[in-house]
C-alpha positions as a Markdown table, in Angstrom:
| # | Residue | x | y | z |
|---|---|---|---|---|
| 1 | Met | 45.9 | 110.9 | 49.6 |
| 2 | Arg | 42.9 | 109.0 | 48.4 |
| 3 | Glu | 40.0 | 111.3 | 48.0 |
| 4 | Val | 38.2 | 114.4 | 49.4 |
| 5 | Leu | 34.9 | 114.3 | 51.3 |
| 6 | Tyr | 32.9 | 117.4 | 51.9 |
| 7 | Arg | 29.6 | 118.7 | 53.4 |
| 8 | Ala | 27.8 | 120.2 | 50.4 |
| 9 | Asp | 25.3 | 121.8 | 52.8 |
| 10 | Arg | 28.1 | 123.8 | 54.5 |
| 11 | Ile | 30.7 | 124.4 | 51.8 |
| 12 | Ile | 31.0 | 124.6 | 48.1 |
| 13 | Arg | 32.7 | 121.8 | 46.2 |
| 14 | Pro | 36.4 | 122.3 | 46.8 |
| 15 | Arg | 38.8 | 122.8 | 43.8 |
| 16 | Thr | 41.1 | 119.9 | 43.6 |
| 17 | Ala | 42.3 | 117.2 | 41.2 |
| 18 | Leu | 41.7 | 114.5 | 43.8 |
| 19 | Pro | 38.4 | 112.5 | 43.5 |
| 20 | Val | 35.6 | 114.3 | 45.5 |
| 21 | Lys | 32.5 | 112.9 | 47.2 |
| 22 | Thr | 29.8 | 114.6 | 49.2 |
| 23 | Ile | 29.3 | 113.5 | 52.8 |
| 24 | Arg | 25.7 | 112.3 | 53.5 |
| 25 | Pro | 23.9 | 112.0 | 56.8 |
| 26 | Asp | 24.2 | 108.2 | 56.7 |
| 27 | Asp | 28.0 | 108.1 | 56.0 |
| 28 | Gly | 30.3 | 106.5 | 58.6 |
| 29 | Trp | 33.7 | 104.9 | 58.9 |
| 30 | Cys | 34.2 | 101.6 | 60.6 |
| 31 | Asp | 36.7 | 101.6 | 63.4 |
| 32 | Ala | 36.0 | 98.1 | 64.9 |
| 33 | Pro | 39.2 | 96.1 | 64.4 |
| 34 | Thr | 37.4 | 92.8 | 64.3 |
| 35 | Asp | 34.8 | 93.9 | 61.7 |
| 36 | Gly | 35.3 | 93.0 | 58.0 |
| 37 | Asn | 34.8 | 96.7 | 57.2 |
| 38 | Tyr | 37.5 | 97.9 | 59.5 |
| 39 | Asn | 39.0 | 101.2 | 58.3 |
| 40 | Arg | 36.5 | 101.4 | 55.4 |
| 41 | Pro | 33.5 | 103.7 | 54.8 |
| 42 | Val | 30.1 | 102.3 | 55.9 |
| 43 | Lys | 26.5 | 103.3 | 55.8 |
| 44 | Leu | 24.8 | 104.2 | 59.1 |
| 45 | Pro | 23.3 | 102.8 | 61.2 |
| 46 | Tyr | 26.1 | 100.4 | 61.5 |
| 47 | Pro | 26.1 | 97.6 | 64.1 |
| 48 | Val | 29.7 | 98.0 | 65.4 |
| 49 | Ser | 32.0 | 100.9 | 66.4 |
| 50 | His | 32.2 | 103.6 | 63.8 |
| 51 | Glu | 33.0 | 107.2 | 63.2 |
| 52 | Arg | 30.1 | 109.4 | 62.1 |
| 53 | Leu | 31.2 | 111.6 | 59.1 |
| 54 | Trp | 28.1 | 113.9 | 59.2 |
| 55 | Arg | 29.1 | 115.8 | 62.4 |
| 56 | Asp | 27.5 | 118.6 | 64.3 |
| 57 | Asp | 30.8 | 120.5 | 64.5 |
| 58 | Ser | 32.7 | 121.6 | 61.4 |
| 59 | Leu | 35.7 | 119.2 | 61.7 |
| 60 | Tyr | 34.6 | 117.0 | 58.8 |
| 61 | Asp | 33.2 | 119.7 | 56.5 |
| 62 | Leu | 36.3 | 119.0 | 54.5 |
| 63 | Val | 38.2 | 115.7 | 54.8 |
| 64 | Val | 41.1 | 114.2 | 52.9 |
| 65 | Val | 41.0 | 110.4 | 53.2 |
| 66 | Leu | 44.6 | 109.4 | 53.8 |
| 67 | Gly | 46.0 | 106.0 | 52.6 |
| 68 | Tyr | 46.8 | 105.0 | 56.2 |
| 69 | Asn | 46.4 | 101.3 | 57.1 |
| 70 | Asp | 44.1 | 100.7 | 54.1 |
| 71 | Arg | 46.1 | 98.5 | 51.6 |
| 72 | Pro | 46.6 | 96.1 | 53.3 |
| 73 | Arg | 44.7 | 96.8 | 56.5 |
| 74 | Ser | 46.2 | 95.6 | 59.8 |
| 75 | Leu | 43.8 | 95.0 | 62.7 |
| 76 | Ala | 44.1 | 97.6 | 65.5 |
| 77 | Arg | 46.7 | 99.6 | 63.7 |
| 78 | Gly | 44.4 | 102.6 | 63.3 |
| 79 | Ser | 41.5 | 103.7 | 61.3 |
| 80 | Ala | 39.7 | 106.9 | 60.2 |
| 81 | Ile | 43.1 | 108.7 | 60.0 |
| 82 | Phe | 42.1 | 111.8 | 58.0 |
| 83 | Met | 43.3 | 115.3 | 57.2 |
| 84 | His | 40.4 | 117.4 | 58.4 |
| 85 | Leu | 39.5 | 120.9 | 59.6 |
| 86 | Ala | 41.0 | 122.1 | 62.9 |
| 87 | Arg | 39.2 | 122.8 | 66.1 |
| 88 | Pro | 39.5 | 126.4 | 67.4 |
| 89 | Gly | 42.9 | 126.7 | 69.1 |
| 90 | Tyr | 44.2 | 123.7 | 67.1 |
| 91 | Thr | 43.5 | 121.3 | 70.0 |
| 92 | Pro | 44.9 | 117.8 | 69.5 |
| 93 | Thr | 43.2 | 115.2 | 67.2 |
| 94 | Ala | 43.0 | 111.4 | 67.7 |
| 95 | Gly | 45.8 | 110.8 | 65.2 |
| 96 | Cys | 44.6 | 112.9 | 62.3 |
| 97 | Ile | 46.1 | 116.0 | 60.7 |
| 98 | Ala | 44.1 | 119.2 | 61.2 |
| 99 | Leu | 44.3 | 122.4 | 59.2 |
| 100 | Ser | 42.4 | 125.7 | 59.1 |
| 101 | Arg | 39.7 | 126.0 | 56.4 |
| 102 | Pro | 41.7 | 128.5 | 54.3 |
| 103 | Asp | 44.9 | 126.4 | 54.5 |
| 104 | Met | 42.9 | 123.3 | 53.6 |
| 105 | Leu | 41.4 | 124.9 | 50.5 |
| 106 | Ile | 44.8 | 126.2 | 49.4 |
| 107 | Leu | 46.3 | 122.7 | 49.8 |
| 108 | Leu | 43.4 | 121.0 | 48.0 |
| 109 | Ala | 43.8 | 123.2 | 45.0 |
| 110 | Arg | 47.5 | 122.1 | 44.7 |
| 111 | Leu | 47.0 | 118.3 | 45.3 |
| 112 | Lys | 46.9 | 115.8 | 42.6 |
| 113 | Pro | 46.3 | 112.0 | 42.5 |
| 114 | Gly | 49.3 | 110.1 | 43.8 |
| 115 | Asp | 50.4 | 112.9 | 46.2 |
| 116 | Ser | 51.2 | 111.8 | 49.7 |
| 117 | Val | 51.9 | 113.2 | 53.1 |
| 118 | Ile | 54.8 | 111.9 | 55.2 |
| 119 | Ile | 54.7 | 112.4 | 59.0 |
| 120 | Pro | 58.1 | 111.9 | 60.6 |
């Protein structure tokens, strides 16, 4: 688990030992496999396919950036794989891990740098 991103306009800074950054309206994450910034944060507007981190819904009010396909990056292996807040009813994600806000806050308070998640 690399770092925590959060919407300061919607939630107070979470308690965690992981590095924490605020999400800003121009924050994105490149998901274009042929781009040099594939699976990296980018500033918007960005000229190729990307994920917008400043969302209208609450899914990215709290995000844990997972170390998935980032060191080294493999093209088309997946990008923007996060742990984020769940939709009502826990509907499926596009490869991410989704938790309720209370569960996410409990987990964040217990995490420390170097912790990892293993998905069998």
